[in-house]
C-alpha positions as CSV (number, residue, x, y, z in Angstrom):
1,X,93.9,133.2,116.9
2,X,94.4,132.2,120.0
3,X,94.6,134.1,123.1
4,X,97.4,134.5,125.7
5,X,96.9,133.5,128.8
6,X,98.4,135.5,131.8
7,X,99.3,133.6,135.5
8,X,101.1,130.5,136.2
9,X,100.0,127.3,135.8
10,X,99.8,124.9,139.0
11,X,102.5,123.4,140.0
12,X,102.5,119.3,139.8
13,X,105.2,117.1,141.8
14,X,105.1,113.7,140.5
15,X,107.5,112.5,143.3
16,X,104.8,113.8,146.1
17,X,103.7,110.7,148.2
18,X,100.4,111.4,147.8
19,X,100.2,111.7,144.2
20,X,102.4,108.6,144.2
21,X,99.9,106.7,146.4
22,X,96.9,107.9,144.1
23,X,97.8,110.5,141.0
24,X,94.1,110.7,139.7
25,X,92.1,112.9,142.3
26,X,95.5,115.1,141.3
27,X,95.3,115.0,137.9
28,X,91.6,116.2,137.8
29,X,92.5,118.8,139.3
30,X,94.7,119.8,137.1
31,X,92.6,119.2,133.8
32,X,90.1,121.4,134.9
33,X,92.9,124.4,135.6
34,X,93.9,124.2,132.3
35,X,96.1,122.1,129.8
36,X,99.5,122.7,131.6
37,X,100.9,122.6,134.9
38,X,104.4,123.2,136.0
39,X,107.0,120.5,136.6
40,X,110.8,120.5,137.0
41,X,113.1,123.2,135.9
42,X,112.3,124.2,132.2
43,X,109.8,121.4,131.8
44,X,105.9,121.5,131.7
45,X,103.5,118.5,132.0
46,X,100.7,118.4,129.6
47,X,97.0,117.1,131.3
48,X,94.4,116.7,128.7
49,X,93.9,113.3,126.1
50,X,93.3,115.8,122.7
51,X,96.4,118.0,123.9
52,X,98.3,114.7,124.5
53,X,97.4,113.2,120.9
54,X,98.3,116.2,119.2
55,X,101.9,116.6,120.4
56,X,102.7,113.0,120.3
57,X,102.4,113.6,116.6
58,X,103.5,116.9,116.3
59,X,107.0,117.4,114.4
60,X,108.1,120.0,116.1
61,X,108.5,117.4,119.0
62,X,111.2,114.8,119.8
63,X,112.9,112.5,121.7
64,X,116.6,113.0,121.2
65,X,118.0,114.7,124.6
66,X,121.0,116.6,124.8
67,X,123.5,114.0,126.7
68,X,123.4,116.9,129.0
69,X,119.9,115.7,130.0
70,X,120.9,111.9,130.3
71,X,123.8,112.6,132.6
72,X,121.8,115.0,134.7
73,X,118.9,112.8,134.9
74,X,121.0,109.3,135.4
75,X,124.7,110.5,135.8
76,X,128.1,110.3,134.1
77,X,128.2,106.4,134.1
78,X,127.0,103.3,131.5
79,X,123.0,104.2,131.8
80,X,123.4,107.9,130.9
81,X,125.7,106.6,128.1
82,X,123.2,104.3,127.3
83,X,120.3,106.6,126.4
84,X,121.6,108.4,123.6
85,X,121.7,105.2,121.8
86,X,118.7,103.2,122.0
87,X,115.4,104.1,119.7
88,X,113.7,105.4,122.8
89,X,115.4,108.4,122.7
90,X,116.1,109.0,118.8
91,X,114.4,111.4,116.2
92,X,114.2,111.0,112.5
93,X,115.8,109.9,110.1
94,X,117.9,108.0,112.5
95,X,114.8,106.9,114.5
96,X,113.1,105.7,111.3
97,X,115.9,103.7,110.2
98,X,116.4,102.1,113.7
99,X,112.7,101.3,114.3
100,X,112.0,99.9,110.7
101,X,115.1,97.4,110.8
102,X,114.4,96.4,114.4
103,X,110.6,96.1,113.5
104,X,111.7,93.6,111.2
105,X,112.9,91.4,113.5
106,X,109.8,91.9,116.2
107,X,107.6,91.5,114.0
108,X,103.4,90.3,114.8
109,X,103.9,87.1,114.0
110,X,107.2,86.6,116.1
111,X,104.9,87.2,118.8
112,X,101.8,85.4,117.8
113,X,103.6,82.3,117.1
114,X,105.5,82.7,121.2
115,X,101.6,82.7,122.4
116,X,101.7,78.4,122.7
117,X,105.3,79.3,124.6
118,X,103.9,81.8,126.9
119,X,101.0,79.4,127.6
120,X,103.4,76.6,128.7
121,X,105.1,79.4,130.8
122,X,102.4,80.5,132.7
123,X,100.8,77.3,133.5
124,X,104.3,76.4,135.4
125,X,104.2,79.5,137.3
126,X,100.5,78.9,138.6
127,X,100.6,75.3,138.6
128,X,102.6,75.1,142.3
129,X,99.5,78.0,143.6
130,X,96.6,75.8,144.0
131,X,98.3,73.5,146.3
132,X,99.2,76.7,148.2
133,X,95.9,78.3,148.2
134,X,97.4,81.6,148.1
135,X,100.1,83.5,145.8
136,X,101.5,87.1,145.5
137,X,100.3,87.8,141.9
138,X,104.2,90.1,141.7
139,X,106.6,88.0,143.0
140,X,105.4,84.8,141.7
141,X,103.8,85.9,138.3
142,X,104.2,89.2,137.0
143,X,108.1,89.6,138.1
144,X,109.2,86.2,136.6
145,X,107.3,85.8,133.6
146,X,108.3,88.9,131.3
147,X,111.8,88.2,132.4
148,X,111.1,84.5,131.1
149,X,109.5,85.6,128.1
150,X,112.3,88.5,127.0
151,X,114.7,85.8,127.6
152,X,113.2,83.2,125.5
153,X,112.7,85.2,122.7
154,X,116.4,86.3,122.9
155,X,117.4,82.5,122.9
156,X,118.9,83.0,126.6
157,X,119.7,79.8,127.8
158,X,117.6,78.6,130.3
159,X,119.9,78.2,133.1
160,X,120.9,81.6,133.0
161,X,117.2,83.2,133.7
162,X,118.0,83.6,137.1
163,X,121.6,85.3,136.8
164,X,119.7,88.0,134.1
165,X,116.6,88.7,136.6
166,X,117.9,90.9,138.9
167,X,119.9,92.7,136.4
168,X,116.9,93.5,134.4
169,X,115.0,94.7,137.5
170,X,118.0,97.2,138.0
171,X,117.8,98.1,134.4
172,X,114.5,99.6,135.3
173,X,115.6,102.1,138.0
174,X,117.6,103.7,134.7
175,X,114.4,105.2,133.4
176,X,113.4,107.0,136.4
177,X,112.5,110.5,135.6
178,X,115.2,111.3,137.9
179,X,117.6,108.1,138.7
180,X,117.9,108.6,142.8
181,X,122.1,108.9,143.7
182,X,121.1,105.6,145.6
183,X,120.0,103.8,142.5
184,X,122.8,105.4,139.8
185,X,125.7,102.4,140.6
186,X,122.9,99.5,140.2
187,X,121.8,101.0,137.2
188,X,125.2,101.7,135.4
189,X,126.0,98.4,136.5
190,X,122.8,96.4,135.5
191,X,123.5,98.3,131.6
192,X,127.1,97.3,131.5
193,X,126.4,93.8,132.8
194,X,123.5,93.3,130.0
195,X,125.7,95.0,127.4
196,X,128.1,92.4,128.0
197,X,126.3,89.3,128.3
198,X,124.6,90.5,125.1
199,X,127.4,91.2,123.2
200,X,129.2,87.9,123.8
201,X,126.0,86.2,122.9
202,X,125.9,88.3,119.2
203,X,129.0,87.2,118.5
204,X,128.3,83.6,119.2
205,X,125.2,84.2,116.8
206,X,127.6,85.6,113.9
207,X,128.4,81.8,113.2
208,X,125.6,80.2,114.9
209,X,122.5,81.6,113.9
210,X,119.6,80.7,116.4
211,X,115.9,81.3,116.0
212,X,115.4,83.8,118.4
213,X,115.4,87.8,118.1
214,X,119.1,88.7,118.2
215,X,119.8,86.4,115.4
216,X,116.8,88.3,113.7
217,X,117.9,91.5,114.9
218,X,121.7,90.5,113.5
219,X,120.1,89.6,109.6
220,X,117.3,92.2,109.6
221,X,118.4,94.0,106.3
222,X,116.5,96.7,103.8
223,X,118.3,98.4,100.8
224,X,121.6,96.9,101.6
225,X,121.6,98.6,105.5
226,X,122.5,96.7,108.4
227,X,122.1,97.2,112.1
228,X,125.4,97.4,113.4
229,X,126.7,95.6,116.1
230,X,126.2,98.6,119.2
231,X,122.9,98.9,117.6
232,X,121.9,95.7,118.2
233,X,123.1,94.8,121.6
234,X,122.1,98.4,123.3
235,X,118.5,98.0,121.6
236,X,118.6,94.5,123.0
237,X,119.0,95.3,126.4
238,X,116.5,98.2,125.9
239,X,113.9,95.0,125.6
240,X,114.7,94.0,128.7
241,X,113.4,97.4,130.2
242,X,110.4,97.6,127.9
243,X,109.6,94.0,128.1
244,X,109.7,94.0,131.5
245,X,108.8,96.4,133.2
246,X,105.5,97.7,131.6
247,X,104.6,94.1,131.8
248,X,105.2,93.3,135.0
249,X,103.1,96.6,135.9
250,X,100.2,95.6,133.4
251,X,100.0,92.0,135.3
252,X,99.9,93.4,138.5
253,X,97.9,96.5,138.4
254,X,95.1,93.9,136.4
255,X,95.5,91.6,139.0
256,X,94.5,94.3,142.0
257,X,91.9,95.8,139.7
258,X,90.2,92.2,139.7
259,X,90.6,91.9,143.1
260,X,89.5,96.0,144.2
261,X,86.3,94.9,141.5
262,X,84.9,91.6,142.3
263,X,81.6,92.7,139.9
264,X,83.9,93.4,137.3
265,X,85.7,90.0,137.7
266,X,82.3,88.3,137.6
267,X,81.7,89.7,134.3
268,X,85.0,88.8,133.1
269,X,84.3,85.0,134.3
270,X,80.9,84.9,132.6
271,X,82.4,86.0,129.1
272,X,86.0,85.3,129.2
273,X,85.7,86.6,125.1
274,X,85.9,90.5,126.9
275,X,89.4,89.4,128.2
276,X,91.2,91.6,125.5
277,X,88.8,94.3,126.3
278,X,89.7,93.6,129.9
279,X,93.7,94.0,129.2
280,X,93.6,97.3,127.1
281,X,91.4,98.6,130.2
282,X,93.5,97.5,132.7
283,X,96.4,99.7,130.8
284,X,93.7,102.9,130.8
285,X,92.4,102.6,134.3
286,X,96.2,102.5,136.0
287,X,98.6,102.7,132.9
288,X,101.9,101.6,134.0
289,X,103.5,104.4,132.4
290,X,102.1,107.9,133.5
291,X,104.4,109.9,131.2
292,X,106.6,110.3,128.4
293,X,109.4,113.2,128.1
294,X,109.4,115.0,124.5
295,X,111.7,117.8,123.9
296,X,110.6,121.0,122.3
297,X,112.7,121.7,119.1
298,X,110.8,124.7,117.6
299,X,108.0,126.8,119.7
300,X,104.8,125.0,120.3
301,X,101.6,126.5,121.9
302,X,99.3,124.8,124.2
303,X,96.4,126.6,125.9
304,X,97.2,129.5,124.5
305,X,100.5,129.1,126.1
306,X,103.9,129.1,124.0
307,X,106.4,126.9,125.0
308,X,109.8,127.5,123.3
309,X,112.5,125.8,121.9
310,X,114.5,124.3,125.1
311,X,111.7,122.8,127.1
312,X,110.5,119.6,128.2
313,X,107.4,118.7,127.9
314,X,105.8,115.9,129.9
315,X,102.9,114.3,128.1
316,X,101.3,113.0,131.0
317,X,99.4,109.5,129.6
318,X,97.5,108.7,133.2
319,X,95.7,111.8,133.4
320,X,94.7,112.1,129.6
321,X,93.8,108.0,130.1
322,X,91.0,109.7,132.6
323,X,90.3,112.3,130.4
324,X,86.3,112.3,130.8
325,X,86.2,114.5,127.4
326,X,87.6,111.2,125.7
327,X,86.2,108.5,128.3
328,X,82.7,108.3,129.3
329,X,82.8,107.1,133.2
330,X,86.6,107.4,133.7
331,X,87.5,106.6,136.7
332,X,85.4,103.7,136.7
333,X,87.0,100.0,135.6
334,X,84.6,99.0,132.9
335,X,86.3,95.5,131.7
336,X,83.7,95.4,128.8
337,X,84.8,99.3,127.7
338,X,84.9,99.6,123.5
339,X,86.0,102.2,121.9
340,X,89.3,102.4,124.0
341,X,91.8,104.4,122.9
342,X,93.9,104.8,125.7
343,X,97.5,106.1,125.2
344,X,99.3,103.8,127.3
345,X,101.7,102.5,124.7
346,X,102.4,106.5,123.4
347,X,101.3,107.0,120.1
348,X,102.7,108.6,116.9
349,X,106.4,107.2,115.7
350,X,107.0,106.2,119.1
351,X,104.4,103.5,119.8
352,X,105.8,100.6,121.9
353,X,107.5,97.9,119.9
354,X,106.4,95.8,122.4
355,X,103.3,96.9,122.7
356,X,101.7,93.5,121.2
357,X,104.0,91.6,123.0
358,X,102.5,93.1,126.6
359,X,99.1,92.4,125.0
360,X,99.4,88.7,124.3
361,X,101.3,88.3,127.9
362,X,98.3,89.6,129.3
363,X,96.0,88.3,127.7
364,X,97.4,84.4,128.5
365,X,97.7,85.1,132.3
366,X,94.2,86.4,132.6
367,X,92.6,83.6,130.3
368,X,94.4,81.0,132.7
369,X,93.6,83.2,136.3
370,X,90.1,82.6,135.1
371,X,90.1,79.2,134.2
372,X,92.5,77.5,136.4
373,X,90.9,79.5,139.8
374,X,87.1,79.7,140.6
375,X,88.0,82.3,143.7
376,X,90.6,85.5,143.3
377,X,90.5,87.3,146.6
378,X,92.5,89.4,148.1
379,X,95.0,87.7,150.9
380,X,95.9,90.8,152.2
381,X,96.4,94.5,151.3
382,X,98.1,95.3,148.1
383,X,101.3,97.7,148.4
384,X,102.6,100.1,146.2
385,X,106.5,99.8,145.0
386,X,108.0,103.5,145.0
387,X,109.2,104.8,142.0
388,X,108.1,106.5,139.0
389,X,105.7,103.7,137.5
390,X,102.4,102.9,138.9
391,X,104.0,99.5,140.5
392,X,103.5,97.1,143.0
393,X,105.7,95.7,145.2
394,X,102.9,93.0,146.6
395,X,99.5,92.0,145.5
396,X,98.9,88.7,148.2
397,X,95.6,86.6,146.4
398,X,94.2,83.5,147.4
399,X,92.4,80.8,145.6
400,X,90.7,78.2,144.9
401,X,91.5,75.9,142.1
402,X,88.5,75.4,139.6
403,X,88.6,72.3,139.7
404,X,89.0,71.5,143.5
């Protein structure tokens, strides 16, 4: 039998500039204080690994939020309405059905077959770098590559990639915990524009199927059940966020981590076979998505406290991934770390559908950087990008080509 806990848990402000710069010392203090912290009105953060793992799989917690929650978060426009329709914010049985049908289109075999295309994209982005002797890992690599990849998977003509990119960037603004008033018009416009563009493209695929993700979603079927036009369009739009924001930040934070840890970079150079482990460690060490929200549908107990139905729990993935009860030397970057059961892609039924693609993209990127450049060094201090995610605005890198 658990013992009730008295007193309030500590408060955590994820938007505090100190937290935005480096949340990990704050997470350490929160974990020491207990498994819960207070966040916004009616919401609590969960700080420890074991509790986060348990709650990600607890059926008393859901991912479907009331329309009022999305309106409060993103406003009354296209972005707020969009959240109620995508697989990310659905619960069983709707989530089970959508994920099963979308998963038929977004299969591991599709990602594996796409690797040669990714290798060509990365080489094309890095070709001009050797001549310049420097580049920005964000602007020159981490930003363009995921948009190129998602567009190619969707069968979007290359001539439209630059047209798509600013809308994909603005779409990411819609996924902030609370979208600032100044960002809401851009987020709404991005959702509306991408829905219109992909909707017209889907109409063309009905009469002229291709070998692309939209066609696969259109053709996905199980027991006579198919995805509707609206379900395909909305979840295709969501894939631009899932395939862009997380992967961009994974590549940027991975580059920054290697610059900050030259010993680990040397280890990786000596054994490129460690790249897959290094990618997992980048995800753990500085998780692109620091927390995921769950609606409490039935009372749950966390650390002796009962959280009532209607409250929101924020599962703090960034804190869980630095929990010393699960990871040795959790504040150290160790590219050979194994095992590495990090939670950067969530878990349970809502494990990220795009995780396989993000891993392959990052694997291709870091193998190419190590192969093509014998020097990767800071050209100037890296700068963070404001917002909900662990993101960089710039990661300037000085390079020396391996064949120079």
